C-alpha positions in Angstrom: -28.4 44.4 -69.0 -24.8 45.2 -68.6 -25.3 47.8 -66.2 -27.1 45.3 -63.8 -24.7 42.8 -64.1 -22.0 45.5 -62.7 -24.2 46.6 -60.0 -24.5 42.8 -59.1 -20.6 42.3 -58.9 -20.2 45.7 -57.1 -22.9 44.4 -54.2 -21.0 40.8 -54.1 -17.5 42.8 -53.8 -19.3 44.6 -50.8 -20.4 41.7 -49.1 -16.8 39.9 -48.7 -15.0 42.9 -47.5 -13.4 42.3 -44.1 -15.1 44.4 -41.2 -13.4 47.8 -39.9 -10.9 46.9 -36.9 -10.8 49.6 -34.1 -7.0 49.4 -34.2 -7.0 52.0 -30.9 -9.3 49.9 -29.0 -7.5 46.7 -30.0 -4.0 48.1 -28.9 -5.5 49.3 -25.7 -6.5 45.9 -24.9 -3.5 44.1 -25.8 -1.4 46.6 -23.7 -3.8 45.9 -20.7 -3.1 42.2 -20.9 0.4 42.7 -21.2 0.6 44.9 -18.2 -1.6 42.2 -16.1 0.8 39.4 -17.5 3.5 41.3 -16.7 1.9 41.9 -13.0 1.5 38.4 -12.4 4.9 37.3 -13.4 6.3 40.1 -11.2 4.1 38.6 -8.0 5.2 35.3 -8.8 9.1 36.3 -8.9 8.2 38.2 -5.7 6.7 35.3 -3.5 9.1 32.5 -5.4 11.6 33.2 -2.1 14.2 30.7 -1.4 13.1 27.8 0.6 14.9 28.4 4.1 12.4 26.4 6.7 11.3 22.9 6.8 8.5 21.9 9.3 8.3 18.1 9.8 5.2 16.4 11.8 3.8 13.3 12.2 4.3 10.5 14.7 8.0 9.3 15.1 9.1 5.5 16.4 10.9 4.8 13.6 11.6 7.6 11.2 13.8 10.5 12.1 12.4 13.9 11.7 16.1 15.0 10.8 16.4 12.6 8.2 13.4 14.0 6.4 14.5 17.2 7.0 17.9 16.9 5.3 16.2 14.9 2.4 13.9 17.6 1.7 16.4 20.3 1.8 18.7 18.4 -0.6 15.8 18.1 -3.4 14.6 21.7 -2.8 18.1 23.3 -2.9 18.0 26.3 -5.5 14.4 26.1 -5.9 11.8 29.1 -5.0 8.7 28.5 -2.8 6.6 29.1 -5.8 8.2 27.1 -8.4 8.9 24.2 -6.1 7.2 20.9 -7.1 5.6 19.6 -3.9 4.5 16.0 -5.4 8.2 15.2 -6.4 9.5 16.4 -3.1 7.2 13.9 -1.6 7.8 11.3 -3.5 11.3 11.5 -3.4 11.2 10.7 0.3 10.0 7.4 0.0 13.6 5.8 0.2 13.6 6.7 3.8 13.3 3.3 5.5 10.0 2.7 7.6 8.3 6.1 6.0 5.1 5.0 4.3 3.8 8.4 3.1 4.3 12.2 3.0 2.4 15.1 2.1 4.2 18.5 1.5 2.5 22.0 1.5 3.8 25.8 1.3 4.4 27.4 4.3 4.4 31.2 3.6 6.2 33.0 3.1 9.7 31.0 3.0 8.9 27.3 4.3 7.4 23.7 3.5 5.3 21.7 6.0 5.9 17.9 5.6 3.7 15.5 7.2 5.1 12.1 7.6 3.3 8.8 8.3 5.3 5.8 9.2 5.0 2.2 8.2 2.9 -0.1 10.3 4.2 -3.5 10.7 1.6 -6.6 10.8 4.1 -9.4 10.1 7.7 -10.6 9.3 8.5 -12.4 6.2 11.3 -14.7 5.7 14.3 -14.5 7.8 14.7 -10.8 8.1 11.8 -8.9 5.9 8.7 -7.0 7.6 5.3 -7.0 5.7 2.9 -3.6 6.3 -1.2 -4.1 7.0 -1.6 -4.0 2.9 0.7 -7.1 2.5 3.8 -5.3 0.8 7.2 -6.2 1.7 8.5 -2.5 3.1 11.8 -4.0 4.5 13.6 -7.2 3.1 16.8 -6.7 5.3 16.4 -5.6 8.9 18.6 -6.1 12.1 15.6 -5.4 14.5 12.6 -7.5 14.2 9.9 -6.4 17.1 9.5 -10.3 18.3 5.6 -10.4 18.9 5.1 -10.1 14.9 3.8 -13.6 13.2 6.1 -15.2 11.0 4.8 -15.2 7.3 6.8 -16.9 4.6 6.1 -18.2 1.2 7.8 -17.9 -2.7 9.0 -14.8 -4.1 6.0 -12.5 -5.3 3.8 -14.1 -2.9 4.0 -11.6 -0.1 0.4 -9.9 -0.7 -1.4 -13.4 -0.8 -0.1 -14.7 2.2 -0.7 -11.6 4.0 -4.4 -11.3 3.1 -4.9 -15.0 4.2 -3.3 -14.3 7.3 -5.3 -11.5 8.2 -8.5 -13.1 7.2 -7.5 -16.1 9.5 -6.4 -13.9 12.2 -9.6 -12.0 12.8 -11.7 -15.4 13.1 -9.1 -17.0 15.5 -9.1 -14.1 17.6 -12.8 -13.8 18.0 -12.3 -17.9 19.2 -9.7 -16.7 21.6 -6.5 -17.8 20.0 -3.5 -15.9 18.3 -2.0 -17.0 14.9 1.8 -17.1 15.1 2.9 -18.1 11.7 1.4 -19.0 8.3 3.3 -20.6 5.4 2.8 -21.3 1.7 5.5 -23.5 0.1 6.6 -24.0 -3.5 3.7 -26.5 -4.2 1.0 -24.0 -3.3 0.3 -25.9 0.3 -1.0 -24.0 3.2 -0.3 -24.6 6.9 -0.2 -22.3 10.1 0.9 -22.4 13.6 -1.4 -21.4 16.7 0.2 -20.0 20.0 -0.2 -23.0 21.7 2.0 -24.8 19.8 -0.5 -26.5 17.3 0.1 -26.9 13.3 -2.9 -26.6 11.1 -2.3 -28.2 7.7 -4.8 -26.8 5.1 -2.7 -28.4 1.6 -3.3 -26.9 -1.7 -6.9 -27.5 -2.4 -10.2 -26.1 -1.2 -8.1 -24.0 1.4 -11.0 -21.9 2.3 -13.3 -24.8 2.6 -11.1 -26.6 4.8 -10.4 -23.6 6.9 -13.7 -23.4 7.5 -14.2 -27.2 8.3 -11.4 -26.5 11.2 -13.3 -23.7 12.7 -16.3 -25.6 13.1 -15.3 -28.9 13.8 -11.8 -29.1 14.7 -11.7 -25.9 17.1 -13.2 -27.1 20.1 -11.0 -30.0 20.2 -8.3 -27.9 20.2 -9.4 -25.8 22.9 -10.0 -28.4 25.5 -6.9 -30.9 24.3 -4.2 -28.2 23.1 -1.4 -29.6 25.0 -1.7 -32.9 24.0 -2.0 -32.3 20.0 1.0 -31.5 17.8 -0.9 -30.9 14.6 -4.2 -31.0 12.9 -4.4 -32.3 9.3 -7.5 -30.9 7.2 -6.2 -32.6 4.0 -8.5 -35.7 4.5 -11.9 -35.4 2.3 -14.0 -37.0 5.1 -12.7 -35.5 8.2 -9.2 -34.6 9.2 -6.0 -36.1 11.1 -4.9 -35.7 15.0 -1.3 -35.9 15.5 -1.2 -36.7 19.7 1.9 -36.1 21.4 1.9 -39.5 22.8 -0.5 -41.4 20.8 0.5 -41.0 17.4 -2.2 -40.1 14.3 -5.7 -40.5 14.8 -8.4 -39.8 12.5 -11.4 -37.4 13.8 -13.7 -40.6 13.6 -11.7 -42.2 16.5 -9.8 -45.0 15.0 -6.1 -45.2 14.8 -5.1 -43.9 10.9 -3.4 -46.8 8.7 -0.8 -46.9 5.9 -4.6 -47.2 3.7 -5.6 -43.1 4.8 -3.7 -40.8 2.6 -5.0 -36.7 2.6 -5.7 -34.8 -0.4 -3.3 -32.4 -1.7 
């Protein structure tokens, strides 16, 4: 019985022994990996040459290619072609006026290729600001404003909302043969816009989309026929709209002259 116990312990001890390690094969594999890693490092070091050439591409009207080149050179000074952070270089160019986006690629063996996209001004904002086609204020103070751009205005932070409504209305009005020259949002939240024939359309604060649709369906034919006689159209009335005539005062769309009892909704 004791011999059997000893045999069982010996068998158990043999079961938990670690497998034998082929040290020579392990050492050879480790040496190979080290050599490969060293080769990769050596190649990277050989390719990480100083950046000497900056190629700037794109359509240029407002952005100077020389300004882009100088900004890139300042950013990559002392950096190699492999180790340079291309995304960071592209983001660093966003401070250049009128530059919308820039993509940066390596141009072997010692250069960078920069493709620049300029901002597209869709409207003026306030006195001296410019909005792009996404409704973003990309310049708040500029001396050179294209005169053909429409004039948009509103409270601080409303740039995107005003631009979105302007772009939607502009397309509809262009289909009708009219051009929108201005759109305003006041501090109370009331909307109005101007047409290129000098007529102002008041939409107010409530049901703005529905009132615009009513203008397009009911009032636009009158504007087309009598543009020279009208100063404004007030769409804030619940049962129609008011017409401001240049010589005959205010008149409701029903044909009667507006009285002191007629009040537009907000």
